[in-house]
N, C-alpha and C positions, 0 to 999 in steps of 0.2 A: 456308398459309392466306392468303386474301385478304379484306381488310375495306374496305368503302366507308364513308367518314365523311361524313355530311351536316351542313352547318353554314351558317348565314347569314353568320356572321362568319369571316373569314380574312384574313390580311395581303394587301394593305395596308388592307383595310376592317375595322378593329377599333374598336368603341366600348364594349366592356365586357369582363368577365372570360371570357366564353365563347370569344371569339376567341383570347385568350391561352392558355386551356386546350387548345383543339384544336391549335393550332400546336405547343406544346411536347410534348403527348402523342404526336402523330403522328410527330414527329421521333424520339422514343425508340422507339416501336413499330416504326418502319421498319427498325430494326436486326435484327429477327428475324421480321417478317411482311411480305407485300406489302400496301401500303396506298395508297388514293387518297382525295382530298378532292373532294367535289362541293359547289359553292357558287354564289353568284350572281355574274353578270358585271355590273359597274356601269360604264356608259359605255365609253370607249376606253382607260381607264387600265390595264387588265389584259388578258392573253392568255386565249383560251378554253382553251388546253391548254399546260401547262408542267410541268417536273419541278424540284422544289425539294428539294435534297439527294436523299434516296431516295423522296420522296413525289410521286406524280402528282397534279396539281391540275387539275380540270376546272371550268370556269365556264360557267354557262348564263344565257341572256337570258330575261327575263320578257316578258309581253305588254304592253310599254310603251304601245303605241298604244291599247289598251283601258283600261289602268290609269290613264293620264294623264287620261282623260275622266271617271273616276268621282269620287264624293264623297270629299273629302280624307281623312276619318277611316277610310274603308274600304280605302285603298290598301295598308297593310301586310298585311292579310288577303288581298286579291286577289293581291298579290305572292307570298305564300306558296303559294296554291293554283295559280297559273300556273307557279311554279317547280317544284312537285311534278310537274306534267305534263312539263315540259321535261326534268327529271332522269330520269324513268322512260321517256321516249321513247328515251333512249340505251341502255336495256337494262342488265342487271346480270349479271356472271359471278362475283360474289363469294360467299363462304361466309356472310359476315355484313354486314348493313347497320346502321350505328350512327349514330343521329341525336341532335342536340342542340337543345333548346328546341322550343316549340310550332310555330315557323316551319317546321320540317322534319318535324313529326310525320306530316302527310298524305303527304309524299314517302316516308317510311319505311313507312307503312301500305300504300301502293300497291306498293312494292317487294316486300313480303312476299306480297301477294296475287297479283301478276303473275309473280314470278320464284321464289317458293318459298324465299327466303333466310331465314336466322335473323335476328331483329330485336332490336337492343339499343338502349337509350336511356340517355343520361346526363341526369339531372334536376338543373338548376342552380337552378330556382325553379319555383313552381306558379302558374298563372294565377288559380285561386280565392283564393289568398293575396294577390293584388295587385288588389283591387277598383278602385283608383284608375286602373287601365288603361282602364276604361270612358270616362274623360274623354278619353283619347287616341284610342281606337278607336271610340267610339260603340257602336252595336249590332254593329259588327264584333267587339267583345269576346265576344259570344255564340258567334261562329264560332271564335275562338281557344280558348275553353273546350272547344268540341266537338272541335277538332283535337287538342288536347293529350290529352283523354280517349281519343279513338279510337286515337291512336298508342300511348299507354302501355298500354292494355288489350290491344293486339295483340303486345306485346313478349314475347320469350322470356326476357329478362333486363333489369332496370332497375338502373342504377348511380346511387346517391344520393351526392351530394358531402359529406354529413355524416349523422350519426345523427339530427339534427334533421330533415333532409330526408326521411329514411326514415319518421320518425314522421308527418310531414305527408302522405306518400304513403298510408300506412295509413289516416289519418284522412279524407282527402279522397276517395280513390278506392277504398279497401278492397281494394287489390291484395294477392295472396298474398304474405306475408312472405318465403317461400322464393324468390320471384322477384327479390327486392331485395337488392343487395349494396352495402355502403358502401365507397367508395373516395374518399378525400379528394382535393382539388385539390393541385397541387404548385408547386414553384418551382425555377428553375435557379440553384443557389447559386453557380455559377461566374460567372454574369452579374450576379445581384443581390447585390452586396456593397458595403461602404462606399466611396464615391468623393466627394472634396471638390473643388468647382469654384466658386470665388467669381464667376467670369465669368457663370455662370447667374443668380446673384442680381442682378448688375449689369444683365443683359439685361432682366430683368422688374421691376426696381426694388424688389426685396425686401430688407427690413432685418432684421438679426438682433436678438433672437431671433424665431422664427416658429413657428407651428403649421400643419400641412398637412392639406388635404382633397384626395383624388383620387377621382373617381367620375363616373358618368353623372349628368346633371342630371335627377333624378327625385325625387318625393316619398318614394319608397321609401328613398332614401339619407339622409334626415334632415338635409339641408343647412340647412334653415331653423331647425331646433333648434340647430345649431351657431352660426348667426348670432345667435340670441337669447342664447346663452351668452356669445358674444364681446362683446355690447353691455354686459354688466355685469362684464366682466373687470377686476379691480382692479390687475392687474400689466401692465406695458407689454410688448406683444408684437404681432407682425404676424400676420394671418390670410391664408394663401395658399389660394385655391380653384382647383383644376384640374378643370374640368368637361368631359365629353365630350358626345356627342350627346344633346339633351334628349328626354325622352319626349313632351313637348308643347311647341311653340314659346311657348306662354303662359308657361311656367316661366322662359324667358329674361327676360321683362319683370318677372316677380315677383321674381326674384333681383336684377335691376338696381335695382328700387325698394327692396328690403330693405337694400341696402348703400349706397344713394345718399348718405346723410349720415354714414356711418361712416368714420373715419380708420384708416389702417394696414391696409386690406384690399386685397389684390392678387388680381384675378380673371383667370385665364388661361383664356379661353373657347375652348379647343381641346384636342384629344387630343395629348399630347406623346409623343415617342418615348422609349425608355428611356435614351438618352444624356443627356437632360435630366432625366428623372424620377428616375433613381438618385441624382444629387447633391442633388436637391430633397428626397428622402426622407432622405438621409444627414445633411444639415445642419439638418433640422428638430428642434426640441426634442421634438416628439411628432407622431405621425400620428393623426388622429381619424377614426373610422368610426362616425358616429352613426345608422346605419341603423335604420329601423323594422322592416324585414323583410330578412333576409340569411341565406340558406341556408348560405353559406360566407364568401365575401369574399376573393378572391385578393390584393386590395390590402393586406390585413393581413399576408400572408406577405411581400409585397414590402418593406413597411416593416421588419418584423422582420429580414429578411435583410440589410438595410443598417444593422443595429444601432440602430434607432430604436424607442423604446417606443411602444406603441399604446394609445390610449384609445378604447374601442369599446362599442357597445351589447351588453348581456347578452341576446342574442336569437339564435334560429336556431342556425347552426353556429359562430358566433363563439367561444363558450366552449370549443369543441373546439380552438381555435387559441391563444387568449390565456390565459395562466396569471395569474390575478388577483394583483396586487402582486408578481409575479415577472418578467413580461415586459410588463406594462402594467396598465391599470385597466379594469374592466368597470363600466358604469353602466346604469341603467334607460333603455330606449329612450324617446325623446320628452321626457325630463326635462332641461331646459336648465340648471336649477340644479345638478343632480348633475354634468352635463358641465362646467360652469364650475368647480366645485370640483375636479374631476379635473385639468383643465388647469392650474389654479393650483398644485396639488400638484406636478405635473411641473416647472413653471417655478421653484418655490421649492426644489426638491431635485435639482439637476443631477447630483450624484454618484450618487444613487440611480437616476436616470433612465439614466445611462450604464451602470450595472450591469445594469439591466433590459434595455437594448438588447443587450448582449453575450450575456446568457442567451437572449434572443429568437433571435438568429442561431443559436446552438447548438441550440436547440429545433427550429428550422426544418430545419436540415441533417439532424438525426437522424430526423425524422418526416415531412417533406414534400418530399423531393427527387423530381423528375420520374422518375428511374430507378426509384424505389420504386413510384410510381403506375403506370408502364407495366408493370412486372412483375406487379402485382396485376391490371391490366386484361387482360394476356395470359392469365393463369391463368383469369380469368373467361370469356374467349373460348373457351378449350379445353373448359371445362365445357359451354358452350352447344352446341358441335358434337360433344360426346360423346367427347372424347379426353382422356387423362391427360397432364399436363405431364411 
C-alpha cells in the first residue's frame, strides 16, 4: 500500500499540533506501508525532495509572484489553492491520499477527481467552529469554509481526533456517521518524559515556581483568560507563555499590552524545539490549556508525559485526555475565576500535584502512544481499500 499525506505543516515548518501529528504518525506508518509527504516549500531553507527515515518528503512552491501582490488577508487561501494545483500537477500513484486541515482539502479533492484515489482526511478542527478566523482571513474565510466542506464531503473516510470532533462533524456537515472513525492523537513516550535542566530557566529568566502555557497565539487558545486569572492570583508564581505563530499580527500587540504592567510574566515569543520544551514542561507546577475551542490538544499529552499535571478547559476533546482530579483539573472555558482557583489549588498542594503527574504519564503511555495510533490508522486504511488486516 502507498499513501500520500498532504499537510501544510511539516518539519522544520511547524506552528501547531498538526505538524507534530503528521511527523510522528508517518514515522510509525512507514514501518509497514510506503508513505510520502506532500507539503509546502518555504524559501530556500528546505529541499524539494528528500527522504527522512523511511518517509519520502516532497515540497512544492506556491505562486508567490501572484500571491505577494494580493490583499494580505487573502494570502493564506490563495496559498492553499495554488498549492493544490502544484501538488496535483505532479500526479499520484498512491492507493490513498490523506489530507490534514482545510488548507489541503482542495488538493485532496483534486487528487480524487483526477487520479481516482481513495480519499481520507484527519479532522483536527472545523472552520465553522472558529468564527474568529474571519478576522484573520476576511472574506477569504468564506473560501476556507467552502474548501473544508468540499474536501470532507468527498472523503471515503474521515478520522476524527476525538469523540467531540466526531459530534461536531455530524452537527456541522451531517456526514454519514459510518464514514467517521475516532482515532486520538498520540505521543512518543520515549521522547516526552521528565527532564530537569535549570539552565533553560536561567536562559529565559524564569523563576520557580511557575505555571506554563504553550500554544499558537490565537483567541481559540484562551490565553487572555489565563492572563486575567494570573492578575488576581494570590500566591507567588511566575507565568511562562510560549507562543507560536499568531493567527493575526494584531494579537501580538494585544498580548504585549495585556502583560505590560504585570510582574513575573515571561513571554517566549517563538516556537521552541522539544529539547527546551520538555524541561519547561517538567519543571512547571502545572501546564495550563485554557482553550475556548479544542478538538484535542496534543500539548496536554506532552505535559502529562513529562509528569506535569494539567489545568484545562472542559471543552471539545480535552475531557477525553484529562481525568478530573486524577491527572489534572477541568474548568469552564472562558472562566478566569475558575482557572485562578484551579491554579491556586495546584500551587497549594504540591504532593497531590506530583501524584497527579505520575498518574498522567501512566495514562498517556497506556492510551496515547503513537504506535497505537498508527496501528489503528493502518487498519482504517485497509478498510478503505477493501482488504482485511
